[in-house]
C-alpha positions in Angstrom: 0.0 0.0 0.0 1.4 3.4 -1.0 2.2 5.8 1.9 1.3 9.4 1.5 2.3 12.2 4.0 0.1 15.2 4.2 1.9 18.3 5.5 -0.6 21.1 6.4 -1.2 23.1 9.6 -5.0 23.1 8.9 -6.8 20.2 10.5 -9.8 20.5 8.2 -7.7 20.2 5.1 -5.7 17.2 6.4 -9.0 15.5 7.1 -10.3 16.4 3.7 -7.3 15.0 1.9 -7.1 12.0 4.2 -10.8 11.0 3.5 -10.3 11.2 -0.3 -6.9 9.4 -0.2 -7.9 6.6 2.2 -11.0 6.0 0.2 -8.7 5.4 -2.8 -6.8 2.8 -0.9 -3.8 4.8 0.3 -2.1 4.8 3.7 -2.1 8.3 4.9 0.1 10.0 7.6 -0.2 13.5 8.8 2.2 16.2 9.9 1.4 19.9 10.9 4.6 21.5 9.6 7.9 20.8 7.9 9.8 19.9 11.1 7.2 17.2 12.1 7.2 16.1 8.4 10.9 15.5 8.4 10.9 13.7 11.7 8.3 11.2 10.2 10.2 10.9 7.0 13.4 9.9 8.8 11.4 7.2 10.6 10.0 5.6 7.4 10.0 6.6 3.8 6.9 7.9 1.9 5.9 7.3 -1.7 4.3 10.8 -2.0 4.3 14.1 -0.1 1.3 16.6 -0.2 2.6 19.8 1.2 1.0 23.1 2.1 3.3 26.3 1.7 2.3 28.5 4.6 2.9 26.8 7.9 4.5 27.6 11.3 8.1 26.5 12.2 9.0 25.5 8.7 7.0 26.3 5.5 6.5 24.0 2.5 9.4 25.5 0.5 11.8 24.8 3.3 10.6 21.2 3.9 10.8 20.2 0.3 14.1 21.8 -0.1 15.4 20.1 3.0 13.9 16.8 1.8 15.7 17.1 -1.6 19.1 17.8 0.1 18.8 14.9 2.5 20.2 11.4 1.9 16.8 9.7 2.2 14.5 7.9 -0.2 13.3 10.6 -2.6 9.5 10.7 -3.5 7.5 13.1 -5.6 6.1 16.2 -3.8 2.9 17.9 -4.6 2.6 21.5 -3.2 -0.9 22.8 -2.7 -1.4 26.4 -1.6 -3.9 29.4 -1.7 -0.9 31.3 -3.3 -1.5 31.6 -7.1 1.1 34.0 -8.3 3.6 32.8 -10.9 6.5 33.4 -8.5 4.9 31.1 -6.0 4.7 28.3 -8.5 8.3 28.9 -9.6 9.5 28.9 -5.9 7.8 25.6 -5.4 9.4 24.0 -8.5 12.9 25.5 -7.4 12.5 23.9 -4.0 11.8 20.5 -5.6 8.2 20.2 -6.1 6.9 17.9 -8.9 3.4 19.5 -9.2 1.9 22.8 -7.9 -1.9 23.1 -7.3 -3.9 26.1 -6.1 -6.6 25.6 -3.5 -9.3 24.5 -3.5 -8.5 21.2 -5.0 -11.4 19.0 -6.1 -11.2 15.3 -5.1 -10.8 14.0 -8.7 -8.0 16.5 -9.3 -6.2 15.4 -6.2 -6.5 11.7 -7.1 -5.5 12.2 -10.7 -2.4 14.0 -9.6 -1.5 11.5 -6.9 -1.9 8.6 -9.4 0.3 10.5 -12.0 3.1 11.1 -9.4 2.9 7.6 -8.1 3.1 6.2 -11.6 -0.2 4.4 -11.4 -2.5 3.9 -14.4 -5.6 6.0 -14.4 -8.3 4.2 -12.5 
């Protein structure tokens, strides 16, 4: 079963993503910021990261940049944010994100992008 780490400080959004992803058969773990996300990553690797940008302690850019710089199993990262300016998107890709989506994300859009990044055929 594919493991997905949701990194977002908003409990409602973590629950929203968790409900969609678990319904599709994924194992979901949550973290409230980049620091907690890195601690969980170092305990056991994930197959995909879904990362918010604006979070306390360590934002999404910082987490993905640190993840990419560490000697850990690398997995795709999807950044999802309310920030929709072109420079936000380019900062996300520069940090190491594979896909950048703007909130709100519909369930089918979330699943389609997860399956794409996980290399799974469209279901």
